[in-house]
C-alpha positions in Angstrom: 0.0 0.0 0.0 2.9 2.4 0.5 3.9 2.0 -3.1 0.3 2.6 -4.2 -0.1 5.7 -2.1 3.3 7.0 -3.3 2.2 6.6 -6.9 -1.1 8.2 -6.2 0.7 11.2 -4.7 2.7 11.7 -7.8 -0.4 11.6 -9.9 -2.1 14.3 -7.7 0.9 16.6 -7.8 1.2 16.1 -11.6 -2.5 17.0 -12.1 -2.3 20.3 -10.2 0.9 21.3 -12.0 -0.8 21.0 -15.4 -3.4 23.3 -17.0 -6.2 21.1 -15.6 -5.8 23.0 -12.3 -6.4 26.4 -13.9 -9.2 25.0 -16.1 -10.9 23.9 -12.8 -10.9 27.5 -11.4 -12.1 28.9 -14.7 -15.1 26.5 -14.6 -15.7 27.4 -11.0 -15.8 31.1 -11.9 -18.2 30.3 -14.7 -20.5 28.4 -12.4 -20.3 31.2 -9.8 -21.2 33.9 -12.4 -24.3 31.8 -13.6 -25.5 31.4 -10.0 -24.9 35.1 -9.3 -27.9 35.8 -11.4 -30.1 33.3 -9.6 -32.6 35.9 -8.6 -33.4 36.8 -12.2 -37.1 37.9 -12.4 -37.5 36.5 -8.8 -38.9 33.4 -10.3 -38.4 30.0 -8.6 -38.6 28.2 -11.9 -35.8 30.2 -13.4 -33.7 29.5 -10.2 -34.2 25.8 -10.7 -33.3 26.1 -14.4 -30.0 27.9 -13.5 -29.2 25.3 -10.8 -29.7 22.6 -13.5 -27.3 24.3 -15.8 -24.6 24.6 -13.1 -24.9 21.0 -12.0 -24.7 20.0 -15.7 -21.5 22.0 -16.0 -20.1 20.3 -12.9 -20.8 16.8 -14.4 -19.3 17.7 -17.8 -16.2 19.2 -16.3 -15.6 16.4 -13.8 -16.0 13.7 -16.5 -13.7 15.5 -18.9 -11.1 15.9 -16.1 -11.4 12.2 -15.0 -11.1 10.9 -18.6 -8.3 13.1 -19.8 -6.3 12.6 -16.5 -6.6 8.8 -16.5 -6.1 8.4 -20.3 -2.6 9.9 -20.2 -1.2 8.1 -17.1 0.3 4.8 -18.5 1.0 6.1 -22.1 2.9 9.0 -20.6 5.0 6.7 -18.5 5.8 4.6 -21.6 6.6 7.7 -23.7 8.9 9.2 -21.1 10.3 5.7 -20.3 9.8 6.2 -16.6 7.8 3.0 -16.5 11.0 0.9 -16.7 12.7 2.2 -13.5 9.3 2.1 -11.8 8.8 -1.6 -12.5 12.5 -2.3 -11.9 11.9 -1.2 -8.3 9.8 -3.4 -6.0 6.6 -2.0 -7.7 4.4 -4.6 -9.4 2.2 -3.9 -12.3 -0.9 -4.4 -10.1 0.5 -1.7 -7.7 1.1 0.6 -10.7 -2.5 0.2 -11.9 -3.8 0.7 -8.4 -1.7 3.7 -7.7 -2.7 5.4 -11.0 -6.3 4.7 -10.2 -6.1 6.0 -6.6 -4.3 9.2 -7.7 -6.8 10.0 -10.5 -9.8 9.2 -8.3 -8.5 11.3 -5.3 -7.6 14.2 -7.6 -11.1 14.1 -9.2 -12.6 14.0 -5.7 -10.7 17.1 -4.7 -11.9 18.9 -7.8 -15.5 17.8 -7.1 -15.3 19.2 -3.6 -14.2 22.6 -5.0 -17.0 22.6 -7.6 -19.7 21.6 -5.2 -18.4 23.9 -2.4 -18.7 27.0 -4.6 -22.1 25.8 -5.8 -23.3 25.2 -2.3 -22.1 28.6 -1.0 -23.9 30.5 -3.8 -27.1 28.5 -3.5 -27.2 28.9 0.3 -26.7 32.7 0.0 -29.4 33.1 -2.6 -32.1 30.8 -1.4 -31.3 31.2 2.4 -31.8 27.4 2.8 -29.6 24.4 2.1 -30.3 20.7 2.0 -27.0 19.4 3.4 -27.9 15.7 3.3 -28.8 15.8 -0.4 -25.7 17.8 -1.1 -23.4 15.3 0.6 -25.1 12.4 -1.1 -24.7 14.1 -4.5 -21.0 14.6 -4.0 -20.5 11.0 -2.7 -22.4 9.3 -5.6 -20.8 11.6 -8.2 -17.4 10.6 -6.8 -18.4 6.9 -6.9 -19.4 7.4 -10.6 -16.0 8.9 -11.4 -14.4 5.8 -9.8 -16.1 3.6 -12.4 -15.2 6.0 -15.2 -11.5 6.3 -14.1 -11.2 2.5 -14.0 -12.8 2.2 -17.4 -10.3 4.8 -18.9 -7.3 3.0 -17.3 -8.5 -0.2 -18.9 -8.5 1.7 -22.2 -5.0 3.0 -21.6 -3.6 -0.5 -21.6 -5.6 -1.4 -24.8 -5.1 1.7 -26.9 -1.7 3.2 -27.5 -2.7 6.9 -28.0 -4.2 8.8 -25.1 -6.3 10.9 -27.5 -8.0 7.9 -29.1 -8.6 6.3 -25.6 -10.1 9.6 -24.2 -12.4 10.0 -27.3 -13.6 6.4 -27.2 -14.2 6.4 -23.4 -16.0 9.8 -23.6 -18.4 8.4 -26.2 -18.9 5.3 -24.1 -19.6 7.3 -21.0 -22.1 9.6 -22.8 -23.8 6.5 -24.3 -24.0 4.9 -20.8 -25.5 8.0 -19.3 -28.1 8.8 -22.0 -28.8 5.4 -23.8 -27.8 2.7 -21.3 -30.9 3.0 -19.2 -33.2 2.5 -22.2 -31.6 -0.6 -23.6 -34.1 -2.8 -21.7 -37.0 -1.0 -23.4 -35.3 -1.2 -26.8 -34.7 -4.9 -26.4 -38.5 -5.6 -26.0 -39.0 -4.2 -29.5 -36.3 -6.3 -31.1 -37.2 -9.9 -31.8 -34.9 -12.9 -31.8 -31.2 -13.2 -30.9 -30.4 -9.4 -31.4 -33.1 -8.6 -28.8 -31.6 -11.1 -26.4 -28.1 -9.6 -26.9 -29.4 -6.1 -26.2 -31.2 -7.3 -23.2 -28.1 -9.0 -21.9 -26.0 -5.9 -22.6 -28.4 -3.9 -20.4 -27.5 -6.1 -17.4 -23.7 -6.2 -18.2 -23.0 -2.5 -18.6 -22.4 -0.2 -15.6 -25.4 2.1 -15.2 -23.9 5.4 -14.4 -27.4 7.0 -14.2 -27.7 5.4 -10.8 -25.3 8.0 -9.4 -27.0 11.1 -10.9 -29.3 12.7 -8.3 -29.3 16.2 -9.7 -33.1 16.4 -9.8 -33.2 15.8 -6.0 -31.0 18.8 -5.5 -32.7 21.0 -8.1 -36.3 20.3 -6.9 -35.5 20.0 -3.2 -36.8 16.5 -3.0 -36.2 14.2 0.1 -32.8 12.6 0.4 -32.0 9.2 -1.0 -32.5 6.2 1.3 -29.2 5.4 3.0 -29.5 1.7 1.9 -29.8 2.8 -1.7 -26.7 5.0 -1.4 -24.8 2.1 0.2 -26.0 -0.2 -2.6 -24.9 2.2 -5.3 -21.5 2.5 -3.6 -21.1 -1.2 -3.5 -22.2 -1.4 -7.2 -19.5 1.2 -8.2 -16.8 -0.6 -6.1 -17.5 -3.9 -7.8 -17.5 -2.5 -11.3 -14.3 -0.5 -10.6 -12.6 -3.6 -9.2 -13.7 -5.7 -12.2 -12.4 -3.1 -14.7 -9.1 -2.7 -12.9 -8.7 -6.4 -12.7 -9.2 -6.7 -16.4 -6.7 -3.9 -17.0 -4.2 -5.6 -14.7 -4.7 -8.9 -16.5 -4.0 -7.3 -19.9 -1.1 -5.1 -18.6 0.8 -8.0 -17.0 0.8 -9.9 -20.3 1.9 -6.9 -22.4 5.6 -6.7 -23.2 7.2 -3.4 -22.6 10.0 -2.6 -25.0 12.4 0.3 -25.2 
């Protein structure tokens, strides 16, 4: 675990030395400016609409950060040839995968806290009320979702050689999972024969990232999610992340690394 946390620390430091750190603050400023006009026309419906825009920006920016950060980890080590002294030391390939995942996930978590903290401060100052439980649940489930996404991208990084192609493909997959994955079961009922069975099976195999999206609960001030549902979603994310990382490790340990 010492090796894993040491690798994770390097990833976190690298992230905040790159432009991603400054992009983060630009996005926070944009979100703050949008929420600054939350009292527009003094209409509650407009307030909810603006909150929805801000939360959408948080999701987009966090997904972009998670995907781009994880996509360049292993290919960058290969390109700079720093992967060879790493593996020459008592660092296994499993520890390398785990360390990269831990670093990307923790860095994305810190970014999420910044985004949601600014969002929460502005909302509380404008609406003079704040649903703290729903707010914390949203952060936790969002972070769990990013864990699955990060594991998926790391798997792609040991399959695809170029970080750009990996990031593009993973971003398309994540968008498809968020907007199409939840409807595959309905689509399968309209498809006869073997293709319908395949689509139906695919519905149960893919990770359903929409389980972690509770933006409507925050926007409309609905009651918090049941604690057992949150625990179930957390376990669901942990299992999928572990499975994806295990597949990544299985491929990576069989891959020859050449100078």
